[in-house]
MIFITOR-753782 format. One line per field, with one value per residue (C-alpha): z negated, x negated, y; residue in three letters; residue number from 1. Coordinates in steps of 0.25 Angstrom, whole numbers. Layout:
BEGIN
Z (Z:...) $
X (X:...) $
Y (Y:...) $
residu (ALA:...) $
num (NUM:...) $
END
This chain:
BEGIN
Z (-453:-456:-446:-450:-438:-437:-426:-424:-415:-407:-394:-399:-412:-405:-394:-408:-415:-404:-401:-416:-418:-405:-413:-426:-434:-444:-442:-448:-437:-444:-437:-435:-422:-428:-414:-408:-418:-412:-403:-415:-419:-412:-417:-431:-438:-435:-446:-441:-453:-449:-456:-451:-458:-466:-477:-486:-494:-479:-475:-491:-489:-476:-474:-490:-484:-471:-462:-451:-448:-435:-434:-422:-428:-423:-421:-404:-397:-388:-397:-409:-425:-430:-445:-436:-432:-444:-452:-444:-438:-449:-464:-458:-455:-469:-474:-466:-469:-485:-484:-474:-486:-496:-487:-487:-471:-460:-451:-448:-435:-432:-417:-415:-403:-394:-394:-404:-392:-385:-379:-368:-359:-352:-357:-352:-358:-372:-385:-399:-404:-396:-402:-408:-403:-415:-410:-406:-395:-400:-414:-410:-411:-420:-431:-425:-429:-443:-442:-438:-449:-460:-455:-456:-470:-472:-465:-475:-487:-480:-468:-459:-446:-431:-422:-408:-397:-387:-375:-369:-371:-361:-360:-365:-374:-371:-370:-373:-359:-349:-355:-354:-339:-333:-343:-336:-320:-322:-328:-315:-315:-320:-321:-318:-319:-307:-301:-311:-309:-324:-332:-343:-352:-354:-364:-362:-376:-376:-374:-388:-393:-390:-400:-410:-412:-409:-421:-428:-428:-426:-436:-448:-441:-431:-444:-441:-426:-417:-401:-390:-383:-366:-356:-349:-336:-336:-325:-319:-325:-311:-308:-321:-317:-303:-307:-319:-308:-299:-310:-315:-299:-301:-293:-300:-301:-303:-302:-303:-311:-317:-329:-332:-330:-338:-350:-349:-349:-360:-368:-364:-367:-381:-386:-381:-391:-402:-398:-396:-403:-392:-387:-374:-360:-359:-370:-371:-374:-360:-351:-357:-354:-340:-338:-342:-342:-353:-357:-368:-371:-375:-376:-389:-393:-381:-388:-403:-398:-385:-379:-365:-361:-357:-348:-338:-337:-324:-329:-343:-332:-326:-340:-345:-332:-333:-348:-344:-332:-339:-353:-358:-368:-360:-352) $
X (-522:-506:-497:-486:-475:-461:-452:-461:-449:-446:-453:-467:-468:-468:-479:-486:-485:-489:-504:-506:-504:-512:-523:-525:-516:-506:-492:-479:-469:-458:-443:-429:-428:-431:-429:-439:-448:-449:-459:-469:-465:-482:-488:-495:-499:-486:-475:-461:-455:-439:-437:-432:-435:-427:-431:-442:-444:-448:-454:-464:-466:-472:-480:-487:-498:-501:-513:-504:-489:-483:-471:-461:-448:-437:-425:-426:-414:-410:-393:-388:-386:-396:-393:-398:-413:-412:-412:-423:-430:-432:-429:-438:-448:-449:-449:-458:-467:-466:-470:-482:-485:-486:-496:-510:-507:-519:-510:-495:-494:-479:-469:-464:-457:-461:-444:-447:-451:-440:-430:-422:-430:-439:-456:-470:-481:-477:-487:-488:-489:-477:-462:-455:-439:-431:-419:-423:-417:-409:-407:-421:-429:-426:-428:-442:-445:-439:-448:-460:-459:-459:-471:-477:-473:-479:-492:-495:-494:-502:-495:-507:-500:-499:-488:-486:-475:-475:-466:-457:-464:-461:-467:-464:-451:-448:-431:-432:-434:-439:-428:-419:-421:-419:-406:-400:-406:-398:-385:-384:-397:-408:-403:-413:-412:-422:-422:-431:-442:-442:-457:-459:-470:-469:-478:-483:-481:-494:-503:-492:-495:-510:-509:-503:-516:-523:-516:-517:-533:-532:-540:-532:-535:-523:-515:-502:-504:-493:-498:-489:-492:-487:-493:-499:-491:-480:-472:-459:-446:-443:-456:-457:-443:-446:-460:-451:-442:-450:-460:-447:-443:-428:-422:-421:-408:-409:-395:-400:-391:-394:-397:-387:-376:-387:-386:-369:-369:-379:-371:-359:-363:-369:-354:-350:-359:-355:-342:-345:-356:-362:-378:-377:-375:-386:-392:-397:-409:-411:-405:-417:-425:-422:-420:-431:-447:-453:-466:-478:-494:-503:-515:-516:-517:-526:-535:-533:-531:-538:-524:-524:-513:-518:-505:-501:-484:-487:-493:-483:-470:-477:-479:-464:-460:-466:-462:-448:-448:-454:-445:-430:-431:-423:-415) $
Y (408:407:417:418:424:428:424:414:408:420:421:430:421:406:412:417:405:400:407:406:390:387:399:392:399:394:399:403:403:411:409:408:397:383:377:388:386:370:377:375:360:358:368:359:376:382:381:385:393:392:410:423:436:439:427:434:422:417:423:428:413:412:423:423:415:419:427:435:438:439:445:441:439:449:451:456:458:470:471:465:470:480:472:459:467:473:461:454:465:475:467:452:463:468:455:450:461:459:448:449:461:447:441:442:443:448:453:456:455:463:462:476:480:490:491:503:513:511:521:521:526:523:523:518:517:518:519:513:527:530:536:527:532:537:527:514:505:492:488:480:492:501:486:483:499:497:484:491:502:489:484:498:500:485:492:502:493:483:474:471:473:476:477:473:478:471:472:462:448:436:425:409:409:421:424:439:442:435:424:436:439:428:427:438:435:422:430:438:447:456:471:480:494:502:489:485:494:496:494:487:480:463:455:441:432:429:443:448:436:438:452:446:437:449:459:447:448:464:473:479:493:489:486:494:497:494:489:489:476:473:464:480:477:487:478:482:473:469:464:457:450:447:438:432:427:422:414:406:406:412:424:434:440:455:469:484:492:505:511:518:505:494:505:507:492:487:497:492:476:483:489:476:468:476:470:458:455:449:453:462:457:470:479:493:487:478:489:499:488:487:503:508:507:504:500:503:507:496:502:501:487:485:495:489:474:472:468:461:455:442:436:444:447:440:428:428:428:416:410:412:405:395:391:396:385:374:378:373:382:392:382) $
residu (UNK:UNK:UNK:UNK:UNK:UNK:UNK:UNK:UNK:UNK:UNK:UNK:UNK:UNK:UNK:UNK:UNK:UNK:UNK:UNK:UNK:UNK:UNK:UNK:UNK:UNK:UNK:UNK:UNK:UNK:UNK:UNK:UNK:UNK:UNK:UNK:UNK:UNK:UNK:UNK:UNK:UNK:UNK:UNK:UNK:UNK:UNK:UNK:UNK:UNK:UNK:UNK:UNK:UNK:UNK:UNK:UNK:UNK:UNK:UNK:UNK:UNK:UNK:UNK:UNK:UNK:UNK:UNK:UNK:UNK:UNK:UNK:UNK:UNK:UNK:UNK:UNK:UNK:UNK:UNK:UNK:UNK:UNK:UNK:UNK:UNK:UNK:UNK:UNK:UNK:UNK:UNK:UNK:UNK:UNK:UNK:UNK:UNK:UNK:UNK:UNK:UNK:UNK:UNK:UNK:UNK:UNK:UNK:UNK:UNK:UNK:UNK:UNK:UNK:UNK:UNK:UNK:UNK:UNK:UNK:UNK:UNK:UNK:UNK:UNK:UNK:UNK:UNK:UNK:UNK:UNK:UNK:UNK:UNK:UNK:UNK:UNK:UNK:UNK:UNK:UNK:UNK:UNK:UNK:UNK:UNK:UNK:UNK:UNK:UNK:UNK:UNK:UNK:UNK:UNK:UNK:UNK:UNK:UNK:UNK:UNK:UNK:UNK:UNK:UNK:UNK:UNK:UNK:UNK:UNK:UNK:UNK:UNK:UNK:UNK:UNK:UNK:UNK:UNK:UNK:UNK:UNK:UNK:UNK:UNK:UNK:UNK:UNK:UNK:UNK:UNK:UNK:UNK:UNK:UNK:UNK:UNK:UNK:UNK:UNK:UNK:UNK:UNK:UNK:UNK:UNK:UNK:UNK:UNK:UNK:UNK:UNK:UNK:UNK:UNK:UNK:UNK:UNK:UNK:UNK:UNK:UNK:UNK:UNK:UNK:UNK:UNK:UNK:UNK:UNK:UNK:UNK:UNK:UNK:UNK:UNK:UNK:UNK:UNK:UNK:UNK:UNK:UNK:UNK:UNK:UNK:UNK:UNK:UNK:UNK:UNK:UNK:UNK:UNK:UNK:UNK:UNK:UNK:UNK:UNK:UNK:UNK:UNK:UNK:UNK:UNK:UNK:UNK:UNK:UNK:UNK:UNK:UNK:UNK:UNK:UNK:UNK:UNK:UNK:UNK:UNK:UNK:UNK:UNK:UNK:UNK:UNK:UNK:UNK:UNK:UNK:UNK:UNK:UNK:UNK:UNK:UNK:UNK:UNK:UNK:UNK:UNK:UNK:UNK:UNK:UNK:UNK:UNK:UNK:UNK:UNK:UNK:UNK:UNK:UNK:UNK:UNK:UNK:UNK:UNK:UNK:UNK:UNK:UNK:UNK:UNK:UNK:UNK:UNK:UNK:UNK) $
num (1:2:3:4:5:6:7:8:9:10:11:12:13:14:15:16:17:18:19:20:21:22:23:24:25:26:27:28:29:30:31:32:33:34:35:36:37:38:39:40:41:42:43:44:45:46:47:48:49:50:51:52:53:54:55:56:57:58:59:60:61:62:63:64:65:66:67:68:69:70:71:72:73:74:75:76:77:78:79:80:81:82:83:84:85:86:87:88:89:90:91:92:93:94:95:96:97:98:99:100:101:102:103:104:105:106:107:108:109:110:111:112:113:114:115:116:117:118:119:120:121:122:123:124:125:126:127:128:129:130:131:132:133:134:135:136:137:138:139:140:141:142:143:144:145:146:147:148:149:150:151:152:153:154:155:156:157:158:159:160:161:162:163:164:165:166:167:168:169:170:171:172:173:174:175:176:177:178:179:180:181:182:183:184:185:186:187:188:189:190:191:192:193:194:195:196:197:198:199:200:201:202:203:204:205:206:207:208:209:210:211:212:213:214:215:216:217:218:219:220:221:222:223:224:225:226:227:228:229:230:231:232:233:234:235:236:237:238:239:240:241:242:243:244:245:246:247:248:249:250:251:252:253:254:255:256:257:258:259:260:261:262:263:264:265:266:267:268:269:270:271:272:273:274:275:276:277:278:279:280:281:282:283:284:285:286:287:288:289:290:291:292:293:294:295:296:297:298:299:300:301:302:303:304:305:306:307:308:309:310:311:312:313:314:315:316:317:318:319:320:321:322:323:324:325:326:327:328:329:330:331) $
END
């Protein structure tokens, strides 16, 4: 069986490529980062193809004879120019979907995002069927929602697609969540609203890969479905940070800040960023992340795909710390 993975040199793409390779699949690992692709060098059944989602010819050529497509690639950032998000997340998805529609696929697994649900307020136990906001929290959420609509349109044309919405994936090779916490901690301390008593979900990387594989094998009756995925362990941010820095044998540096002050800093930072064309130190997306409770309901994936997270948050943090402390990648 042959699998095409977009964004293969990214965090989720790397782990998915490795697992499918170990299972005996022939994998086309499609991505832009040649340095990161060295990760695949000893995987005899993995072929790395350097390319992006805007190269329709290359996509058509490499997707036409595969059995599965796993669409991990996206521009995921809390801030930036809308045109860049649109180019990758909207036009790029359109290109890969068009190529997939020409192939005789068994399944197209789309990695969506729970960011499409987010509003500037606390929400708990959010279901896939819940209403989406009329205005999205940032360009990433907006363009990923538009990408989802492209997938939905393709399903009506016969694309056998299922979408996953994993919340805050962490694990080895993660530079976005835990890596950012470590950097902020070293740069002067992690700002906490409500002393870090903000309830949220995390998802260990292996649990997400398990469900990608489950989607690949899922009955066609589930085509068109969206599935939230978390570790099913809502946890306060401060508790995650305490566990993380204990496992890293590092001192946790935090500083309390009011929601209003954090919001002011974020808004000011974004205004400065528009002028300087440099990323803001704190975006409104990050401010909201630190301020509001946000948890997902995962009963649907548990019922339809028999999901049971095999790796707990505690064990996942230990695995991340072991990788961090023995890897030169972040040093």
